[in-house]
C-alpha positions in Angstrom: 150.9 112.6 107.5 147.6 114.2 107.2 147.2 117.4 109.3 143.8 119.1 108.7 140.2 117.9 108.7 140.1 119.0 105.0 143.0 116.7 104.2 141.3 113.8 106.0 138.0 114.5 104.2 139.6 114.5 100.8 141.5 111.3 101.5 138.4 109.5 102.8 136.5 110.5 99.6 139.4 109.4 97.4 139.5 106.0 99.3 135.7 105.6 98.8 136.0 106.1 95.1 138.5 103.2 94.9 136.6 101.0 97.2 139.1 101.0 100.1 136.7 100.8 103.0 139.1 99.6 105.6 141.4 102.5 105.0 138.6 105.1 104.8 137.2 103.9 108.1 140.7 103.9 109.7 141.2 107.5 108.6 137.8 108.4 110.1 138.8 106.8 113.4 142.2 108.6 113.2 140.4 111.9 112.8 138.4 111.3 115.9 141.5 110.3 117.9 143.3 113.5 116.8 140.1 115.4 117.8 139.5 116.6 114.3 135.7 116.3 114.2 134.7 114.4 111.1 131.8 116.1 109.2 128.9 114.6 107.5 130.9 114.5 104.2 133.5 112.3 105.8 130.9 109.9 107.3 129.0 109.7 104.0 132.2 108.9 102.1 133.2 106.2 104.6 129.7 104.7 104.5 129.8 104.7 100.7 133.2 103.0 100.7 131.8 100.3 103.0 128.8 99.8 100.7 131.0 99.6 97.6 133.2 97.0 99.4 130.2 94.8 100.4 130.5 95.8 104.1 126.9 96.8 104.6 126.9 96.0 108.4 129.9 98.3 108.9 128.1 101.0 106.8 125.1 100.7 109.1 127.3 100.9 112.2 128.8 104.1 110.9 125.3 105.5 110.3 124.3 104.5 113.9 127.5 106.2 115.2 126.6 109.3 113.3 123.0 109.3 114.5 124.2 108.8 118.1 126.5 111.8 117.7 123.6 114.2 117.5 125.9 117.1 116.8 125.5 116.6 113.1 122.2 116.7 111.3 121.8 113.9 108.8 120.9 114.7 105.2 119.7 112.7 102.3 123.2 112.0 101.0 124.3 110.1 104.1 121.0 108.2 104.3 121.2 107.3 100.6 124.8 106.0 101.1 123.6 103.6 103.8 120.5 102.5 101.8 122.8 101.9 98.8 125.2 99.8 101.0 122.2 97.6 101.8 121.0 97.5 98.2 124.4 96.4 96.9 124.5 93.6 99.5 121.0 92.4 98.6 119.7 93.4 102.0 116.2 94.5 101.0 114.7 94.4 104.6 117.5 96.7 105.9 117.2 99.1 102.9 113.5 99.5 103.4 114.0 99.9 107.2 116.5 102.7 106.5 114.1 104.4 104.0 111.4 104.4 106.8 113.9 105.7 109.4 115.0 108.4 107.0 111.5 109.7 106.6 110.7 109.4 110.3 113.8 111.4 111.1 112.5 114.3 109.1 114.7 113.8 106.0 112.5 113.6 102.9 113.5 110.7 100.6 114.5 111.9 97.2 114.8 110.2 93.8 118.1 108.6 94.8 116.5 107.1 97.9 113.5 105.7 96.1 115.6 104.5 93.1 118.0 102.6 95.4 115.1 101.0 97.4 113.3 100.1 94.2 116.6 98.5 92.9 116.9 96.5 96.1 113.3 95.3 95.6 114.2 94.3 92.0 117.2 92.4 93.1 115.2 90.5 95.7 112.4 89.7 93.2 109.9 91.8 95.0 108.3 93.5 92.0 105.1 94.4 93.9 107.0 96.4 96.6 109.1 98.0 93.8 105.8 99.2 92.2 104.4 100.3 95.6 107.6 102.4 96.2 107.3 103.9 92.8 103.6 104.9 93.5 104.7 106.4 96.9 107.4 108.4 95.2 105.1 109.6 92.5 102.4 110.7 95.0 104.9 112.6 97.1 106.4 114.4 94.1 103.0 115.3 92.9 101.9 116.5 96.4 105.1 118.6 96.7 104.7 120.0 93.2 108.4 119.5 92.6 109.4 119.7 89.0 112.1 117.0 88.6 112.6 117.0 84.9 115.2 115.1 83.0 116.8 111.7 83.5 116.4 111.7 87.4 112.7 110.9 87.1 113.3 108.1 84.5 115.6 106.1 86.8 113.1 104.8 89.4 110.6 104.0 86.6 113.2 102.1 84.7 114.2 100.2 87.9 110.6 99.3 88.7 110.0 98.1 85.1 113.1 96.0 85.4 111.9 94.5 88.6 108.6 93.5 86.9 110.5 92.1 83.9 112.7 89.9 86.1 109.5 88.5 87.7 107.9 88.1 84.3 105.1 90.5 85.2 104.7 92.2 81.9 101.2 93.6 82.7 102.7 95.5 85.6 105.6 96.7 83.5 103.2 97.9 80.8 101.1 99.7 83.5 104.2 101.6 84.6 104.9 102.6 81.0 101.4 104.0 80.7 
């Protein structure tokens, strides 16, 4: 049997990696029953496990629970796990709502946030929104003066181009390349 919060956390992360959402959530609940306060890492892993298992509603319920807790300040990782759960389930509206809530809560969306939302747009066939999110991301990065070199910057552009390609909007895809 698990004894410490660290053992629970490690187990929840491991279960997330193998898409065992039910067991990950059960361990999270067991932690609370044993009065071992789950940290943000535990919640993020459980939310991710739910997303990987197609249980996006359960992922959002865990996010709500965490937000209601108020003792733990949410970060981009936990928001991204919830947005990803919606993206994997093809729930564009929910993914975009979470992206807005993330920003409204004071957590700045990052490349992962935008990439995941852009991917959700592409899956839903909403190439115009994918391009709009790419423009928003680009404007924010330019305004912040952040230097995000390497492959991280390529991902959202590739996803937006893919969204345009799926919709046969080659002019828009070429505009992104320029």
